[in-house]
TORSE-328282 format. One line per field, with one value per residue (C-alpha): residue number from 1; residue in three letters; x, y, z. Coordinates in steps of 0.001 Angstrom, whole numbers, plus 524288, in hexadecimal, padded with zeros to 5 digits. Layout:
resi: [NUM|...]
resn: [ALA|...]
X: [X|...]
Y: [Y|...]
Z: [Z|...]
END
This chain:
resi: [1|2|3|4|5|6|7|8|9|10|11|12|13|14|15|16|17|18|19|20|21|22|23|24|25|26|27|28|29|30|31|32|33|34|35|36|37|38|39|40|41|42|43|44|45|46|47|48|49|50|51|52|53|54|55|56|57|58|59|60|61|62|63|64|65|66|67|68|69|70|71|72|73|74|75|76|77|78|79|80|81|82|83|84|85|86|87|88|89|90|91|92|93|94|95|96|97|98|99|100|101|102|103|104|105|106|107|108|109|110|111|112|113|114|115|116|117|118|119|120|121|122|123|124|125|126|127|128|129|130|131|132|133|134|135|136|137|138|139|140|141|142|143|144|145|146|147|148|149|150|151|152|153|154|155|156|157|158|159|160|161|162|163|164|165|166|167|168|169|170|171|172]
resn: [UNK|UNK|UNK|UNK|UNK|UNK|UNK|UNK|UNK|UNK|UNK|UNK|UNK|UNK|UNK|UNK|UNK|UNK|UNK|UNK|UNK|UNK|UNK|UNK|UNK|UNK|UNK|UNK|UNK|UNK|UNK|UNK|UNK|UNK|UNK|UNK|UNK|UNK|UNK|UNK|UNK|UNK|UNK|UNK|UNK|UNK|UNK|UNK|UNK|UNK|UNK|UNK|UNK|UNK|UNK|UNK|UNK|UNK|UNK|UNK|UNK|UNK|UNK|UNK|UNK|UNK|UNK|UNK|UNK|UNK|UNK|UNK|UNK|UNK|UNK|UNK|UNK|UNK|UNK|UNK|UNK|UNK|UNK|UNK|UNK|UNK|UNK|UNK|UNK|UNK|UNK|UNK|UNK|UNK|UNK|UNK|UNK|UNK|UNK|UNK|UNK|UNK|UNK|UNK|UNK|UNK|UNK|UNK|UNK|UNK|UNK|UNK|UNK|UNK|UNK|UNK|UNK|UNK|UNK|UNK|UNK|UNK|UNK|UNK|UNK|UNK|UNK|UNK|UNK|UNK|UNK|UNK|UNK|UNK|UNK|UNK|UNK|UNK|UNK|UNK|UNK|UNK|UNK|UNK|UNK|UNK|UNK|UNK|UNK|UNK|UNK|UNK|UNK|UNK|UNK|UNK|UNK|UNK|UNK|UNK|UNK|UNK|UNK|UNK|UNK|UNK|UNK|UNK|UNK|UNK|UNK|UNK]
X: [80002|8055F|80872|7FDB2|7F376|7F7C6|7F70A|7E96D|7E4F0|7E9F1|7E347|7D6B3|7D6DD|7D9BC|7CF80|7C54D|7B9B8|7BE56|7BE96|7B0B8|7AC6C|7B3B8|7AC90|79F8E|7A39C|7A7E1|79AE1|79359|79B48|799A4|78AE9|78A2A|79225|78B93|77E06|77837|773C7|773C2|77A99|78908|788EF|77DC4|7846A|7915D|78A7F|7836A|78FE0|797DE|78D22|78C02|79A9E|79B39|78EC1|79485|79E53|79352|79332|7A013|798D2|78E02|79855|79FF6|79434|78A34|78C58|79B3E|79C8F|7A2E3|7AE54|7BBDB|7BB9D|7AF14|7B37F|7BFFE|7B8B3|7AE73|7B956|7C094|7B3F5|7B088|7BE22|7BC06|7C799|7C190|7CE69|7D20D|7C460|7C57D|7D34F|7CF40|7C37A|7CB4B|7D5F5|7CD7E|7C07E|7C487|7C5C5|7B767|7B0FD|7A47F|79D5C|79029|78E36|79B46|797B4|7950B|7863E|7853E|78DF7|78588|7790A|77F08|783F7|7765C|77075|77A8E|776BC|76837|76A1B|7712A|766DA|75BE4|763A9|76414|771B2|77256|77001|77922|783DE|78167|78165|78CD3|7951A|79115|794EF|7A209|7A4A2|7A3B5|7ABCF|7B67D|7B62E|7B7D7|7C347|7C946|7C7A4|7CF22|7D971|7DB20|7D992|7DABE|7CCFC|7BF15|7BAE9|7B16D|7A69E|7A417|7A009|796D3|7A0A1|7A105|7ABE5|7A65B|7B343|7B34E|7C113|7CDB5|7D2B7|7E0C3|7DEAB|7D978|7E268|7E348]
Y: [80004|80D3E|81882|8211E|816A3|81431|822BB|8239B|817F5|81E3E|82B13|82430|81C7B|828AB|83144|8272F|82D41|83B1E|837F2|832A8|83F28|84760|84097|843A0|851EA|85226|84C63|85654|861BE|85CFD|85B75|868F2|86F7C|8697C|864FC|868E7|8751E|86E42|871A2|86E42|86985|8602E|85B07|8593C|85207|84907|846DB|84323|83A3C|8338D|83191|82B90|8235F|8179D|81589|813C2|80608|803DC|805FB|7FC84|7F2C0|7F3CC|7F2AA|7EAF1|7E2EA|7E18B|7E12E|7D3AA|7D7C2|7D9BF|7E7AB|7EAB1|7E384|7EB67|7F82F|7F4BC|7F042|7FD37|804B1|7FCBC|7FF73|80DEE|80E07|817A5|81C24|80E07|80B9C|816E2|8131D|804EF|808C3|81275|80896|7FC9E|80108|7FDE8|7EF98|7EF12|7E98C|7E590|7F298|7F06E|7FE5D|7FF50|7F8C1|7FC25|7FAA6|80456|80DA6|80C97|80F0A|81AEB|8203C|81E76|825B7|8307F|831EB|8317B|83BFB|844E1|842D6|845CD|8518B|84CAA|851BD|84E2E|83FE7|84102|8461B|83B22|8302B|83588|8369F|828AC|82418|82AE4|82409|816F0|81B72|8200A|81306|80BF6|814E5|81163|802E8|804A3|80CAD|8036C|7F634|7F8A0|7F33E|7F59E|7EE4F|7E334|7E946|7F2C3|7E6D2|7E1C7|7D7DB|7DA81|7D42C|7CA37|7C8D3|7D7A5|7DA79|7D301|7D519|7D472|7E093|7E93B|7F415|7F736]
Z: [80004|7FC15|8051E|7FF87|80151|80F60|81212|80C1F|8143D|820BC|81D54|819F4|826BC|82E94|8283B|82411|82B37|82863|819EE|81A83|82148|8174B|80C2E|812D9|813BE|8057B|80117|8094B|8040D|7F612|7F77F|7FDD9|7F326|7E74C|7EB27|7F80D|7FEB8|80BE7|81882|81792|825A4|82296|81659|81D98|828A6|81F36|8173A|82312|8284F|81B0B|81A6B|82806|827FE|820A7|82B99|83569|82FD3|8370C|843DC|83FE4|83BD0|84898|8517F|849A9|83D74|83E0D|84CD0|84CAE|84428|84A02|84528|84C9B|858CA|85998|85801|86249|86B72|869DC|86C34|8784D|87DA3|87AC3|8716D|867F7|8622B|85F3C|859DA|8502F|84C63|84A3E|841F8|83A02|836FB|834A3|82EF0|820EE|824B7|8282B|81BFF|822DC|82288|81C2F|8176A|81078|803A9|7F588|7F693|801B1|7FA3B|7EDFB|7F5B4|7FC60|7EF4B|7E987|7F50D|7F2D4|7E490|7E7C5|7F226|7E8A0|7DE22|7E7C2|7ECB3|7FA99|7FD0B|80B61|80820|7FC7C|80575|80F2F|80517|7FD38|80997|80D02|7FF52|7FFCF|80CC5|805ED|7FA58|80376|80AAF|7FDB9|7FA65|8079C|804E0|7F839|7FF23|80AAC|80404|7F563|7F38E|7F7F5|8043F|801CD|809F3|7FEA5|7F6AA|8015A|80642|814BC|81C5E|825CE|82CF4|82CDC|8315A|830C6|83E90|839B1|8313B|83C0C|840AC|84F01]
END
């Protein structure tokens, strides 16, 4: 792996959530500039919420449908021991290994993109901002998969990892 790629991976890991938020802001500003005469604050709020919503699936995974995975067990253990700094570090450095998230797949992305287009056509710019930010979240995650692994994770093709996480790959 080249130096540039390693540097990009480190930057992406460090600023993953910030980049998602930034995309939500960019979508809101773009909608405001070209399409909508709506409060900038409202558009920014909706854009940021849309860009963060897909990662709520991580919470559902950790506490509900993926709770038996090693990944989820480690996170819940860190939380129960009140090791929040370790919890955040662990999530930040291992979340790309989680290929069991049900919402991170091509069908969800297509539906959200269709809702984006429909919202623009019907001139509902708040919903358009929300769905476009949500869509960009997925596109950025796919970009990260390519950056980190050189390929798209199998969850995008509706192949969710039953084993979920290879314990040997986790970084502590």
